[in-house]
N, C-alpha and C positions, 0 to 999 in steps of 0.2 A: 279251432285253429287260432294261432296268434295273428294279429292284424298285420297284413302286408302293406305295401305302398297304396296310397289313395287310388281307388279304382272306380271309374265311371263307364257304364255301358251307354253309348249314345243312341241306342234304339232297341226296344223290345216291344212286342205285342203278344204277350203271353196270356193264357187263361188264368188270370191272377188268383192266387190262393195262398193260404198260410204256408203250405208246403213250398211253393216257389219262393216266397219271401225268405223262408228259412234256408233254402238252397243258396240264395244270394248272400245271406250273412255268412254261411259256411264257406262260400267261395271268395269272401272278402270284398264283395261289391258294396261300395259306399253310396252310389247313386245310380239311377237309371232314368233315361228318357223314355217314358211310356207313351205309346200311341193312344190317344184318347178317341179319335174318330178317323174314319176314312171318307164315307159319303153321307154322313149324318147331317141333317138340317140344324139350324140354330136351336130349335126346341129339343131335338134329339140330343144335341151336344150338352145341353143343360142336364139332361138325365144322366149322361155319362159322367159329368162332373159330380152329380149327386151320388153316383155309385162309388166314385173315388172317395168322396167325403165319408161314406160308410166304411170303406176299407181303412181309411186313416183312423177312424174311431175304433173299429173292431180289432185292428192289429197295431195299436199305438205303441206297443212295446217293440215292434219290428220296423215300422215304416213311418215316415213323416213327409208332409208336402214341402217341396222346394219352391219358394216364391222369389228368392234371390240367391245368388251364388253362395253367399255366406252360409245358407242353410245346409249346403252339402257338407261343409266342415262341421257344422253343429251336429248333423246326423252322425257323422263319423265319430265325433267325440262322445256321443251318447250311445254308440253301438247300434244305431238304427240305419236303415236304408232311406236315403232321400229320393223322392220321386218327383221329377219335373215332367210336366205334361206337354204333349205336342199333337198337332193335327197333320195327317198325311194328305190333306187336301184343303182347299179354301172353302169347302162347303159350310163350315160353322158360321161364316159371316154372310152367306148367301149373297145378296146384291146390295148390302147395307154397310157402308164404310164405318158407320158408328159402332158396328159390332166388333171391330178390331180392338178398340179400347175396352169395350165391355168384356170381351174374352180374355184380354190381358189382365184386367182387374180380377177376373175369376181364377187366374192361375195358368192360363195357356201361354207358355213361354216361347213356343216354336210353332211355325205353320209353314207347310209346303204350299207353294203357289199352284201346283197341279198334282194329280195322281194319275199318271200315264196318259190320260186324255186331255184334249183341249178344255180349259176351264174359263171362267169369266176373267181370269187374270193373265194366263199365259198358256203355253202349249206343252203337252205332255210328250214323253219320249216315244210313245207308240204311234203318234200321228204321222201320216205320210209327209205332210208339209208343216214346217214350224213357222208360225206367223209371228212369233215373238211376244213381247209384253203388250197387253191391250191398254186402252185408255184408262179403264178401271184399274188395271194392274199397276200402272204408274202411280195412281193415287194411293192404292193400298200399300205399295212399297214405302212411300213417303210416310204414311200413317204408322206402319209397323216400325219404321225407324224412330218415329216420335215417341211411341208408347213403350218401346223396348221389347218388341216381339221379334224373335230371330227368324230370318228368311232362310228357308230350307228348300233346295232345288234338287233333291234326291231323285224324284220321278219326272223331272222336267227335261225338255229337249234342249239341244245345244244352243241355238240362237236365243231362246228364251232365257236360258241360264246366263249366258254372257251379257245379255241386255239387263237382266236383274242385277248382276254384279256392278255393271256400269252405272245404273240408276241409283242403287242403294248408297247411302252415305255411311252405312255401317257394315261390318263384315257379314258375308253370306256363307252359309255352310251347305255341305252335302253330308247328311248325318249317317247315311248307310249306302255305300256303293264302293266299287273298286276301279282301278284303271282299266280302260278298254284295251289299252296296248298290252296288258297282261292277259286278259280274258275278254274277247269280244262278246258283248251283250248289250242290248238296247239300254239297259239300266246302268251299265258302267260308263265311265266318263273319259273323254278324250284328254290328252295331255294339255291341250289348249285350255280346256275348262279347269283342269286341276291347277294350272299355273295362275289362271285368273282368280280362282278361289284364294290361293296363297297371297296374291297381290292385294286382295281386299282385306287381308289379315284374317281370313276365315279359317275353316277347318274341314277336313275330310275324315269321316268316320268309316273305317274299313268294315265292310259287310262280311259275315261268315255264313250267309245264306248260300247253300250249295249251288243253286242255279247261277250265282254270280262268281263262282270259283272255277279255276282251271281243274279239270278232271272231276268236277262236281263233288259228290260226297266222298270221293277218293282223294281229294286234295289233302296233302299232308300239312302238318303244322309247319314243317321246315319250308315248304313252298309258299305257304301263306305269309310267313314272317319274312322270307326273302322278297316277296312282293312289297311288303311294307318298307323294307330297307331300300329297295329300288325307288320307291316313291319319295322317300326321305331325301335321296340324292337329287330328285327332280324339283321338289318344292319346299324342302326344309322340314326337319323333324318337328318344329314347333307348330306346324299346321296339321298334324296328324293325331287321330284318336281312334277309338274303337266304337263301332256301331253294329253290334252283332246281327241285328235283325232276327233274334231268336223269337220264335212263336211257339212256345212250349204248351203242350196239352190242348192245343186248339183243334176242334173238329174240322172236317173238310168244308163244312158249311161256312165257316169263317173265311177260309181261303177263297171260296166262291164269292162271298160278300166283298172281300178286298178287290177281286178282279172284276166282278160284274156289277156290284152295287145294284141300282135300280135301272141302269141305262141299257142293259142288254138282255134280250131273250135267249140268245145263244151263249154257250159257254165260251168265255174268253180264256185262252190258255197262256196268255202272257208271253213269256220269253220262249216257250217251247211249243210242243204239240200236245195231243191227247195223252201222250206218254208221261207228260208232266202235270197231269190233272190233279194229282194229290200232293201231299207234303213230301219233300225229298227226305231221303234217309239221313239221319243226323250224322254230323262229323264225329268220329271216335274221340277226338281231342277236345270237343266242345259239345258234349251231350246236353249240358245245362250249366247254370251259373256256378256250380261247384267246381267247374273245370277252368275257371279264370286263371288260377296259378299256372296252368299250362302255357297261357299266352305270355306271361311274364318270363317263364323259362325259355320259351321259343325266341322272344325278342333278344334276350341275353345271348342265346346261342348264335344268332346271326351277327353279333358284334356291336349292338347298341350299348352305349355307356349307361350307367345306372340312372343318371339324371334324365337321359333320353327315354329310357323305359318308363320312368315315372311320368314323363310328359305324355307319352302315348297312352298309357294306362288310365290317366285321369286328370293330371294337372293341366293339360292343354284344353280339356273340356271346361274346367273351372275358369281358366283364363278367358276363353271364348265367351262364356256367359257373362263374365265381368265386363267385357268390352261391348256387349250387345244388349243387355237386358235392363239397364238403368234408364228409366224414362227421361226424355229430354224436356225438362220442366220449362214451361213458358214458351215453347217453340210451336208456332202455329202450323197446322197442316196445309195452309194455303200456300200456293207457289209464290 
C-alpha cells in the first residue's frame, strides 16, 4: 500500500516475528513502543535487550532501533519500522538508581513506575491504599528527567500518578489507557489525572485492549473514536495518541506472567474474574497492525481535521519524545 500519514503505536507487546513486522509495514506503522519487560530483574532485562539486538540484525530490512525521536523519521524514510523500547515496571533498575542511566544508554526510552502492584517507587492501580511516590521514587523521577527517560503511569494509582506529575520537571505520559468516565476500569484514568497529564504537556495513548473498552470486544470503531473526540474536548487534541496494547500471537502463559510475575501463587485475574482468564476476543476493526488505516478513517468520521488526525496517529508521539528524551547535560541528580 502507499504510505499514509506518519503512524506510531504507543504500546505493543506482541510475540515478535517477521510476520508481525510485515503486518506493521502493510498497515503503515512507522514506529512502535515495544514492551521490553514486566517483572524481569536487571540481568533478565539485559537478555531481553540482547534478543532485540538479534531481531534488529535478523530483520534489518524491516525494523531499526529508535534511540532518539529523529530515528522515527529516518525509519519512515527508509521504509522500515522504528522500535523504541519501554518497561512496564521499574524492575529493570531493582534498587539501584545508577541503573536508570545505564538502561537509558542501552536504549530504554520509557519506564512505568509500577505495574498494578506497589513497587519500590510508587503504588499500582490494584492496591487498596495508594501510598503515593516513595522516597526512592522521588530520586528516580529526578534521575529519569536528567537522563531523558519518559515517565509512564499507565498501571499506577491515582495519588501516585498525580504526585509523579507534580514532581517531574518533564512531561509524564499514560501510554495505554482510556478515560474512566467512558469505561470504569481500575486501569482507566479519571478526568483529574487526564487534565494533569495535559497540564504537564504529556500524552495519553488510547488503549484498544478490549477489557478497557465499553462493551469489550463488541466496542465499535465509531464508539472508540467518539471517546477520543470527547477526550480531545477535555484535554486538547495535541495531548492524544494511540497505544493499542496489542499482544498478538502471545500464549496464555505470557498473560499469566504479566499478571502474576513471581509474586503470586494464586492466579491474578486483574480487571475481571476467572471469566477473563484468557486473552479477550480481538476487535473486528483492529485484528492486527494491518488495520491501522481503519483508525485513520474512524477519526475522520467523527470530525477531526486532517492535521488533528495526523497528530493523534503519530505526530503527537514524536513531539512528546522530542520534549522528554534529550538528556539534560551537566545537570546533577542531587537536590
